[in-house]
ZAVOMAR-440457 format. One line per field, with one value per residue (C-alpha): residue number from 1; residue in one letter; x, y, z. Coordinates in Angstrom, 1 decimal, always signed. Example, Ala and Ser with C-alpha at 12.3 -4.5 7.8 and 13.67 -1.06 7.14 Angstrom:
<vomis>
pos [1, 2]
code [a, s]
east [+12.3, +13.7]
north [-4.5, -1.1]
up [+7.8, +7.1]
</vomis>
This chain:
<vomis>
pos [1, 2, 3, 4, 5, 6, 7, 8, 9, 10, 11, 12, 13, 14, 15, 16, 17, 18, 19, 20, 21, 22, 23, 24, 25, 26, 27, 28, 29, 30, 31, 32, 33, 34, 35, 36, 37, 38, 39, 40, 41, 42, 43, 44, 45, 46, 47, 48, 49, 50, 51, 52, 53, 54, 55, 56, 57, 58, 59, 60, 61, 62, 63, 64, 65, 66, 67, 68, 69, 70, 71, 72, 73, 74, 75, 76, 77, 78, 79, 80, 81, 82, 83, 84, 85, 86, 87, 88, 89, 90, 91, 92, 93, 94, 95, 96, 97, 98, 99, 100, 101, 102, 103, 104, 105, 106, 107, 108, 109, 110, 111, 112, 113, 114, 115, 116, 117, 118, 119, 120, 121, 122, 123, 124, 125, 126, 127, 128, 129, 130, 131, 132, 133, 134, 135, 136, 137, 138, 139, 140, 141, 142, 143, 144, 145, 146, 147, 148, 149, 150, 151, 152, 153, 154, 155, 156, 157, 158, 159, 160, 161, 162, 163, 164, 165, 166, 167, 168, 169, 170, 171, 172, 173, 174, 175]
code [m, a, d, r, q, r, e, i, y, d, k, y, c, n, y, v, y, a, v, v, s, n, c, l, r, n, c, g, n, t, e, d, i, e, d, c, v, a, e, t, f, t, d, l, f, r, l, l, r, n, n, p, e, s, d, d, e, i, k, s, i, v, s, v, i, a, k, r, k, a, i, d, k, f, r, r, v, s, f, r, q, n, k, n, v, p, i, d, d, y, e, t, s, l, v, s, d, e, d, i, p, e, t, a, e, r, s, e, l, q, r, i, l, f, e, c, i, s, k, l, k, k, p, d, p, q, i, i, i, q, h, y, f, y, g, f, s, l, g, q, i, a, e, k, l, d, m, t, e, s, a, v, q, k, r, i, q, r, a, r, q, n, l, k, k, l, l, e, k, a, g, i, n, g, v]
east [+85.0, +88.7, +88.5, +86.8, +89.5, +92.3, +90.6, +90.3, +93.9, +95.2, +93.2, +94.1, +97.5, +99.6, +97.2, +97.4, +101.1, +101.4, +99.2, +101.0, +104.6, +103.8, +102.7, +105.6, +108.4, +110.3, +110.0, +109.2, +111.1, +110.0, +108.9, +106.7, +105.1, +104.4, +103.0, +100.7, +99.5, +98.8, +96.9, +94.9, +93.7, +93.0, +90.7, +89.1, +88.4, +87.0, +84.7, +83.6, +82.8, +80.2, +79.1, +79.4, +80.0, +79.6, +82.7, +82.1, +82.4, +85.3, +87.9, +86.8, +86.7, +90.2, +91.4, +90.0, +91.3, +94.8, +95.1, +94.0, +96.3, +99.2, +98.6, +98.5, +101.7, +103.3, +102.5, +103.8, +107.0, +107.6, +107.1, +109.5, +112.1, +111.4, +110.5, +107.7, +106.7, +103.1, +101.5, +100.0, +103.5, +103.2, +100.1, +99.3, +99.6, +96.8, +93.9, +90.5, +87.7, +85.2, +83.2, +84.4, +81.6, +79.0, +80.7, +80.9, +77.3, +76.3, +78.3, +76.7, +73.2, +74.1, +75.3, +72.1, +70.1, +71.9, +71.5, +67.7, +67.4, +69.2, +66.5, +63.7, +62.3, +63.8, +63.8, +62.9, +66.5, +67.6, +64.7, +65.2, +69.0, +68.6, +65.9, +67.1, +70.8, +71.5, +68.6, +67.1, +63.6, +60.7, +60.9, +64.6, +64.1, +61.0, +63.0, +65.9, +63.7, +61.2, +58.3, +55.7, +56.3, +53.2, +54.5, +57.8, +56.0, +53.9, +57.0, +58.7, +55.7, +55.5, +59.3, +59.3, +56.7, +58.6, +61.9, +60.3, +59.3, +62.8, +64.5, +62.2, +63.1, +66.8, +66.2, +66.0, +62.9, +61.4, +61.9]
north [+94.7, +94.7, +98.2, +99.4, +97.7, +99.3, +102.7, +102.2, +101.0, +103.9, +106.4, +105.1, +103.4, +106.3, +107.0, +103.4, +103.3, +106.5, +105.1, +101.8, +103.2, +105.7, +102.9, +100.6, +103.2, +102.2, +98.4, +97.3, +97.3, +98.1, +94.5, +94.5, +97.8, +96.5, +93.2, +95.2, +97.4, +94.3, +92.7, +95.9, +96.0, +92.2, +92.7, +95.8, +94.1, +91.0, +93.3, +95.3, +92.2, +91.2, +94.7, +97.4, +100.7, +104.3, +106.3, +108.5, +105.6, +103.8, +106.2, +105.6, +101.8, +102.0, +104.0, +101.5, +98.5, +100.0, +101.1, +97.7, +95.8, +98.1, +97.5, +93.7, +93.8, +96.1, +93.5, +90.6, +92.4, +93.6, +90.1, +88.7, +91.3, +90.8, +94.4, +95.3, +98.8, +100.0, +101.0, +104.1, +105.6, +105.9, +108.1, +108.3, +111.8, +111.1, +111.9, +111.9, +114.3, +111.5, +109.9, +106.3, +104.8, +106.6, +105.5, +101.9, +101.9, +103.4, +100.7, +98.0, +99.3, +99.4, +95.8, +94.7, +96.7, +95.1, +91.7, +92.3, +93.7, +90.5, +88.4, +90.0, +88.0, +88.8, +91.4, +93.4, +93.8, +95.1, +97.5, +98.8, +99.3, +101.0, +103.3, +104.3, +103.9, +104.8, +107.3, +105.7, +106.8, +104.3, +104.7, +103.8, +100.7, +99.7, +99.9, +97.9, +95.2, +95.1, +96.0, +98.8, +101.8, +100.9, +97.4, +98.8, +101.2, +98.4, +96.2, +99.0, +99.5, +95.8, +95.4, +98.3, +96.6, +93.3, +95.1, +96.9, +93.5, +92.0, +95.0, +94.7, +91.0, +92.0, +94.4, +97.7, +99.5, +102.9, +102.6]
up [+76.0, +75.1, +73.7, +76.9, +79.0, +76.9, +77.4, +81.1, +81.4, +79.4, +81.4, +84.9, +84.5, +85.7, +88.6, +89.7, +89.3, +91.5, +94.2, +94.3, +94.1, +96.8, +99.1, +98.2, +97.9, +101.0, +100.7, +97.2, +94.0, +90.4, +89.9, +93.0, +91.9, +88.4, +89.8, +92.0, +89.1, +87.0, +89.9, +90.3, +86.7, +86.8, +89.7, +88.2, +84.9, +86.7, +88.7, +85.6, +83.7, +86.3, +87.2, +84.5, +86.2, +84.9, +84.1, +87.1, +89.5, +87.9, +89.4, +92.9, +92.3, +90.8, +93.7, +96.3, +94.5, +94.0, +97.6, +98.9, +96.5, +97.4, +101.1, +100.6, +98.6, +101.2, +103.9, +101.8, +100.8, +104.4, +105.7, +103.0, +104.0, +107.7, +108.1, +110.4, +109.4, +109.9, +106.7, +108.5, +108.5, +104.7, +104.1, +100.5, +99.0, +96.6, +98.8, +97.2, +98.1, +97.5, +100.3, +100.1, +102.2, +100.1, +96.9, +98.1, +99.1, +95.7, +94.0, +96.1, +95.2, +91.5, +91.8, +93.4, +90.8, +87.8, +89.4, +89.8, +86.2, +84.9, +86.6, +84.5, +81.6, +78.2, +76.5, +79.6, +80.9, +77.5, +77.4, +80.9, +80.4, +77.0, +78.3, +81.8, +81.5, +77.9, +77.5, +74.3, +73.4, +73.2, +69.4, +69.2, +71.4, +69.5, +66.2, +67.6, +69.0, +66.1, +68.4, +68.6, +70.8, +72.9, +73.4, +74.6, +76.9, +78.4, +78.9, +80.7, +82.9, +83.8, +84.1, +86.6, +88.7, +88.7, +89.3, +92.4, +93.8, +93.1, +94.8, +97.8, +98.1, +97.9, +100.9, +98.9, +100.0, +99.0, +95.3]
</vomis>
């Protein structure tokens, strides 16, 4: 996990710093910016610990967290300095072409999906994740779990049925 965190930090540190410093450029100092960057990564790693995300979605999550943290910090610093400047006056120049509501909805659906997968009986969560998320073949999974391919196939079939029921209970229909 620490290696993954280091990789994410190295990849997105400059981006987060740019977002935060752009928002705080007229009211915050370097310490405020660095604090905000640290808070952004703390929240991100806390979120990823509970909800592992794919690399494609991490950038949008980083962007949302960084912007929200920067706005919160902007408000605190402005209040501390008795400045009353609307944040809208400081549009961020790093505009994304991603659809934030769609990305947020997809992230929420993934969170619910992983939550439902984790409720399955062992080793079904491991089998489902290895097969559908990592693309392992039935043979590879069978070898790792010391099972036959037909046993893995049957477990996947039953796990999918149980997962469908859990998702319907969680309000996700049409799966």
